[in-house]
N, C-alpha and C positions, 0 to 999 in steps of 0.2 A: 077165830076167837069168840068165846061165848058172849052173848049179849047180856048187858046188865038187867037184872030183874028187881022189881020193887020188893024190898024186905029180904032179899036173898043174902046168903053168907058171902057170895062173891061180891055183891054190891058194897058190903061193909068193908071188905078188904081193899076194894078200889078206893073208897072214900078215905080210909086211913092213909093209903099211899098218897092220895091227892093232898091231904092236909100236911103230910110230912114234906112234900115237895114245895108246897106254898110257904111253909115256915122257912125252909132253906132259901127259897127265892127272896123272901122279904128280909132275911137276916143281913143280906149284903146291901140293902138299900140305904140311902142317905136320909137324915132327918129333914134336910132342906137343901135348896140350891140358891146360891147368891152369885149374881152376875154383875160385872163391871165392864164398861166400855163406851164406845161411841155410837154413831148412827148405824153401824152394821149390826148392833144388838140392842138398840134402844126400842123398848116396847111401848113407848108413849110418854115418857117422863117430860119431854119438852112441851107437850100439849095439855098437861093436866091442869094448867091454869088458864086454858083457853088457847085458841089457835092464832099465832101471830100472822098478820096479813102477808108477810113476806115468805111464809113457809109453804112452798109448793108441795113438799112431801106430806103435808097434812090435807091434801086435796085429792079428789079422784084423779086418776084411776088407782092410786095407792090403796092397797088392801083389797082389791077387787076379787082376787082368786080364792081367798079363804073367808074373809070376814064380810065382804060385800060392801065395805065402806072403809075410809081411812081411819087408822088407829094411832097414827104417829110412828108406825114402823115404816122404814124407808125401803119398802118392797111391795110386791103385789100380794103378799100373804105373810106367812110365818117366817121366823128367823131361826138361825142355828140354835139359840138358847131355848126357843119354844119347843124344839124337838128334843134337845138334850135334857132340859129341865124336867119335864113331866115323865120322861122315860126312866129317870133315875130316882124319883121319889116313890116310895112304896105307897100304893093306893089303899091306905088303911081304911079310909072312910068313903071311898068311891069304888064302884064295881070294876071299872076298867080304866086303862090309861088314856092318854090324850086321844089316841086313835078312836076312842069311843066316848069322848066328850069331857075328859078331866079338864078343869080350868087351867089356863095358862099361868105361868109365873107372872105375878102382877108387877107393874112399875112401882118403884118405891114411893113415888109421890102421889099415887092414886088415892083418892078419897074413899073411905069406908071399905078398904080392901083388907082381906085376911092375909097376913104374912106368916102364918103358922108353918108353911112349907117353903119359905124363902121369899126373896124379892129381887127384882132387876133394877140395879142402880144406874145402869148405862143411860147416857143422854147424848143426843145428837150434838155434834160440835166438840165433844170432849177430847182432851189431850192427855198424854201421860204426864206432862210437865205443867206446872202452874203458870198462869198468865204472866206473872212477874218475870219469869225467865225470858219470855218473848219480848216483853216491853224493854228489858235491859239491852236487847240486841236490835232494837228498832223494828221489831216485827209485830208490835202490839196491835196495829191496825189491820193486819192481814190474818190474824187468828181470831176465830170465834169460839171462845172457850166457855161453854155453859156449865162445866163441871169437870175439873181435872180428876185424875185417878185419886189423888189425895182428898179432894172434896167429896168424892163418892164414898170413900172409906169413912169419912166423917159422917156421912148420911147413914151408913151402916151402924155406927156407934149410936147415933141419935135414935135409931129404930130398935135398939136392943130390947127395950121393955116389951116389945111385941113378941119376943120369943124366950126371954129369960129374965130372972129377977136378981141375980147376984153375979159377981165376977166369976166364981167357979162354975155356976150353972151355965153361964154363957160360954165359957171355955169348953165345957162338956158338950154343949149343944153344937158349937162350931166344929168340934173335933169329929162329929159324925155328920158333917155337912160337906157339900161340894162347892168349891169356889172357882168360878170361871173368870179369869182376869184378862179381859180383852175380847176381841181385838182392840188394841190401842196402838198409837204411833202415827197412823195415817194423817191425822190433822196436824200433828207436830211438824211433819215434813211438808204438808201443804202450806204451812206458814211462809217459808221462803219461796217455794215453787210458785204459789199463786200470787206472790208479790213480784214475780218476774226475775227472781234470783237464779243463779246457775245451780245445777245439780250438786256442784261441789259444796255449796252452802248447806244443802240438806245432809251431805255426808258428814259435815262438821258437827251436826246435831246428834248423830247416831249414838256416840258414847253417853251423852247426857240423857237421851230418851231411854236407852236400855237401863241405865242406872236408875232412872225414875221408876220404871216398871219393877225393877228388882227391889227398890226401896218400898214400893207399894206391897209387894208380896211379903216382905219382911214384916210390915205393919199388920197384915192379915194373919201371919203366923203368930205374932205377938198376941193377937186377939183370940187365938186358939185354933186356927185353921190347920188341918192335917192333910187334906186332899185338895190340891189346886191344879187346874189346867191353865196354862199361860200360852195363848195362841200367838204365833208370829203373824206377820203381815202377808197379804196376798201379793201376787206379782203385779205391781203397779203398771208395768209396761203393757199389760194386756187390757187395761181398762179404757173404754172409749174416751173418757174425759182427758186422759193424758195423750192418747193417740191423736185427738183433735187439737190439742194445744201445742204439741211438739211435732215437727216434721224433720225426720232424719234422712240421710242418704239411704238408698235401697239396702245396702249391706248392714244398716243399723236395725233391720227388722228380722225377727226369727223366720227362717224359710218355711217352717211348718205351722207356726202359730200366728204370724203376722204381728207379734208383740214387739215393742221397743226394747231391744236387748239391754241398753244401758240402764233403763229404769228397772228391768227385772234383776239385773245384777245388783243394783242398789238395794232392792227389797231382799235379795238373797243375803247380802252382807249384813243387813239389820238382823235377819233371822239367825245367821251364824253367830253374831255377837250375843244375841239374846240367849241362844242355847248354851253358850259358854257361861253366861251369867247364871243361868239356872243350874248348871253343873256345880258352880261354887255354892249356890244356896243349898243344894242337896247335901254337899259335903258338910256344910255348916249345921244343917238340921236333918240328921239321919233318920229321925222319927217321923219326918214329914214327906208325903208323896207329892212331888212337884213334876208335872207332866208338861212337856212342850206340845202345843197343839199345832199341827201342820195344816195351815190353810193355804199355803203356797202351792203344793203339789196338786190338790184337786182342781184348781183353776186351770193349771197347765193341762191336766188330763181332759178337762172339758173341751179344750181346743184340739188336743191331739186325737182323742177318741170320742167325739161328740155323740156318735150313734149309740155308744154304750150307755149314755145317760138320757137318751131321747132328745138331744139337742140337734139343731140344724148344723150341718157342716158348712161353716162360713167364717170369714174373718171376725174378730171381735166386733160385736154389734149390739147396741142397746135395743131391748124390746120396745121400751117406751121412750120416744124422743122425736126429733125433727131432723131433717137433712142438714148437715153442716159440712165441715171439711172432711173429705174422704168418705168411705163407705160405712161409717160407724153409727149412723143414725143418732148423732149427738150434736146439739147446738147449744152453746152457752146462753144464747138469747132466747131459746125456746126449750127449756128443759122440761122433763116429764112433770106434769101437773100445771104447766104454764100454757097460755094460748099458743097454738101452733103445733103442740106436741100431741101425739096420739100413741096408744099402746098397740103392740102387734096382736094379731088375732088369738094366738095361743102362747101365753108366757112360758108354758112348760117346754117349749121348743127352744128357749133361749136361756143362757146362764146369766147374762147381764140384764138387769131390769131397766135401769135408767142411765147406764153409762158410768155410774159411780158405785151403786149397790147391786146386789144379786137378786135373782128371782127366788121365790119360795122353793121351786124345784131344785135349784142349785144348793140352797141352804140345807135342804133335806138330805141331799147326797153327802154334804160335808158332815152333817150331824151324825148320820149313820156310820160313816167312816170313823169319826171321833169316838162314838160309843163303842164300836167294835174293837178299836185298838187301845183305848185309854181308860175306859171307865169300868168299874167293878163288875157290873152285870150288863153285858151287851143286850140290846133290844133285839130279840129274835122272835120268829113265829111261835116257837115253843113257849116263850115267856108270855106272849100275848094270850096264848091258849090257857096258861096257868091262871092268868088274870080273869079269863072268861069263866074258868071253873070256879074261881073265888066269887065271881059275880053271882053265879047260880047258888052257891052256898049261902051268900048273904041274903039272897032272896028266898032262902029256905026251899029251893027247888033242888033237893038232893038227887033226885032221879036224873035231872038234867045234868048235874055236875058229874055224876058217874058216867053218863052216856058220852059226854064230851071227852072225858078222860080216856075212855075206851077208844074213842076215835083217835086221840093223840097217840096212844100206844100203837095202834094199828097203822097209822098213816104218816107219822112224823118221826124222823130220825133224831134221837136225842144226842146231838153233836154240838160241840162248841166250835166257834170259828177257828181256822187253822192258827196255831201259835198262841191261842188263848190259854192262860194258865191260872186265871183267877186273880191275877195282879196285872197292873199296867206294864206295858213294855217301855223300858227306858229308851229314849230316842237320843242317840249320840250323834257325833259328827258324820257318821256314815249313813244317816237315815236315808230312806229311799228317795226322798224328794231331791236330794243332792244329785241324783243321777239324771234329773231333768233340768238341772241348772245349766245356764239360764238362756241358752242360745237357740232354743227351738223355734 
């Protein structure tokens, strides 16, 4: 292939093609991303007013792998929403996406933050249901609810002046935005479980929790949301916190994963009921795209095929923690961030960060899978190269833009991921995660 030359006819043709591709790529982008959830996706809302003395997740070594300091994220680095959020907003005023330094989606309570491209309303301790629900059932003392889903949706309403000035303008803006509703429900179920109740008590909550999530989605649709991802829960039986708290007979553990089968079954039932609820919402709102986010399957895959993701082949084990019951490196009296707990040498070799939350490496794998399967434009090497070309154009280095585009044509296959058709795949009862349920 001929090399681009300054001022040549071939160069102009290449630049025209570049611009057409950039316009096409940007057309499918969202105006903004709005995220709701608990500590799995909290980007710092809990610590915007200062760090509570009791909050170990706001101390080192949290944040060490990416930020170099604690940010309020319950991980060693970035979260799923950090990867999804910036990969789905068109970088109209920035040269490149987050891989090259685009700011992360800000916590909604951050001071002096710009919310032009969305906000993260998630907060550690959040539940799908309001505190009153738990108080009526005698569980008020065992739930730490800093902002239920409905509270977070009210925060969105309060923040509306940051992105729109009228009801119709807000609806139009939200219609071209992505809403990620969760993960939620983990803290709802922790209320009875951490209070020493039987798992059957948590089962009794599932219909209420699923209805609460469904009601929250309805409220967002009423605000104008047209594109929503609603994640299910992860397999709770694979997390060191539960494995340390509950000891079952040998047959109660998955032979290949080492997870507690009855807790994974519980998580699977929640997800099955959530998917049915989302099917009803799709039928009720045919003009709205509602996607189930599968967070269950990736964690199972981390344990069945750890080498594929760069993780150690081992039973569920926290990277950051202290020896406790069993081989899980989790101790309730010395959790990550507390005296006696230390991080592993390389968090990228573990999927579990602190026994409750995941590592940045694990979150990145989940985000890539979610983007590939469910979101309008998957993040691929070709798209990153498009953004690189745009960066050169914005810098008025047109020769550089043409050169990198020639490189793209010569060395990159312009292919979409298998099965990608430009729209999200509907995830029904036969989704592939069900084939891993739940006795591995």
